[in-house]
Steps between C-alpha positions, in 0.01 A plus 500: 500500500166586656294767324239687703229709337413812703208725422238731650283789401642850471538646851477160671863493620681297239814713518534447876449127459758464223745712700456270799558191288811665357634564850438132577723401210263478205599629157219737409413557137266800508247520219447874554873565469522288187194671353682833534825360368349365176351840405804719563597744221650315207333167577279292278227525765479879492489500122211254500309708756537815290376313194198378697406808704657798322788744539322691777591229754858630489659774710712772342819300565361192325423304816162340564238729652339241725192702603431574134530132412280401795229743390481320167577142602258475792198654334354165383574128473617521138759768574622318810527179300709680239736627772534156660555337163804720446655509845437147632703311237793737540493467878478121473804489273704720734386294802615179333842653433544594866384164636732311265794675665426416867640208702325164487429497875344847503148591604373740236206721594329635190305812591231515231222758546277344233568135580131414483426703190796356310398141579848422634406364844519129401864551397606528865537226763372750757297821466492758780231771497501807723157646566334810640140609450414753231429799724830461683685473170329813367602690814861384467518600134359845571707568812828328411517533122309823447241350265155645468229279644347455155833389354563263790160335459546473124835326545352256750197429282728427203674219687383154604242466775574366847310183410718444193816549704382269776437227243871491407645559849690222675588751773267792584653776714271770634657846522221692667706579810834655584794438264693310766216248522535418130878473539457251785254290300725509194800381699295216645398388150858528379665299776226243561373438148713647222846402627394143593336474157824610332705258711272208415526580130879518514503153660231364263294398800132529580325614815456230763170533686333268751199300384234666713134551420371856523153650449408567138631836381256672260796677335666175388339517153614863459852409601489206260391730216820703544709183500321361196557827312869492596538139388315555172734788423803293598401192301355676198402269214655199674208480743183342363317633806571612858247423776447549871448151645489334841310590814572875487301507174190414705519809723137597442406247768607666830506177702730320258839524668823461306874549523596858417684384189361588158524223242531591133501259208681589176392280211761440230530283190785286632745458786769631267310829489470489880878471523541803273306703757743435787708815455212738418309377805804547721527862383130542578558378857420127470807270523463139393512232769711229342403226745138501384457370145142385491171401653482141617259286298265345753480122436152469647378789289621369165155379397370850551754660272538230237225671301736792459831308485440191292874430480516432874831686497593621851730751333189699415487603864833682482526876539740778586462681830597856595424699814518864602811656650284783639446452876194721481309280257573125511403351166532160333527491120421164337597471133305217338447380147176575319262203510699290744306358797665721763431814294136406454451411864653830615217683324228245572568493874415870548171477312409177680556662839302811408203299374477252789457623860524145633835447331629828643391397849656158459828640370512763775469229765790317337709817490431577865605151602815529287571840655492351850715202405759692298568773757613735225708249301406531131595145401309341787203723420496377137548137603211520747263614222618238250249221584207736444629594155513138389121496493464869413639448150229247421222709653609820329512348153167325554357842578667641190342230282156543655498879459675525166786697656766609253827686530 
């Protein structure tokens, strides 16, 4: 099952987007619908709201008077927090019941208005945000829903900002134009990203991308932050730390080209713990690649790492390797054991590159040569860089010793 988180500010076009995904075959779980369901007359939710906000939020027939509740709940942060604290857990429980009943191969689209505010974004393998600027949303709310302008602006101000939504968005769909434009964009995302993602997950396979260098993308660190948050949530206490590593972690240097594949390192206490993470990571969108079990211990680099691996045990270079099933964001996930040489070097390498322009230039020349020789083949690309790394291990740890670098 692939779970998609869908959100957007009030008046942005979330309903049209979820309707389009439903027509494409997605199973839509609408947070607004559930929020109404859990406060129907006779429910625990309505009783809790009355206790919190008073009997005057009820109509004569005992149903919830929504404008009356809104007048109280949206007047300040404390009141809004009280409302969310009652409704969100009830909606989450009902959502879980619905999802538990759907087929294993389904694509579930969870329409959650307050996805940012609830902190739920990292729970989803993919988050889609629909956007429209504030003035357009105000106009829609006034003209289409009959709100007063003051009420519309208050509702918008009470929700997350555009910047907060953009920070959690894997897919950002602008809905400033005609409805049919959004529908076309949504269908493109569904058929070219979401369905391939779901297929890859069902086959436990990762995205295959050519090994090609591209210009540095300044948004790589932001994209990595979303992935790190997702992986921290997925791994929970079993992860000692989760870090963005590799060349895309050096995106502040515009001339430093890299493959458009984000590398993440999950540090764990043991390989047994890494194995426990196989199923959770698959659910999060990162199947395990069984044919890769570890980093190769470089014979010529042993003297450089012996300070950190006095046993000389090549097994301390083993790892577990996962990769993303999402065709829109190729990602490698390396699970390594805390304190082992490969785990230390994964962190050291980024800091070494950032601190040494000459090393960056040297490594970039090597990557460009490998890029030409490999012609897109990932294995040949890695093999072509291998001789440089034999000496890089020694140089990096000498730099670490001379600067007092620590994890």
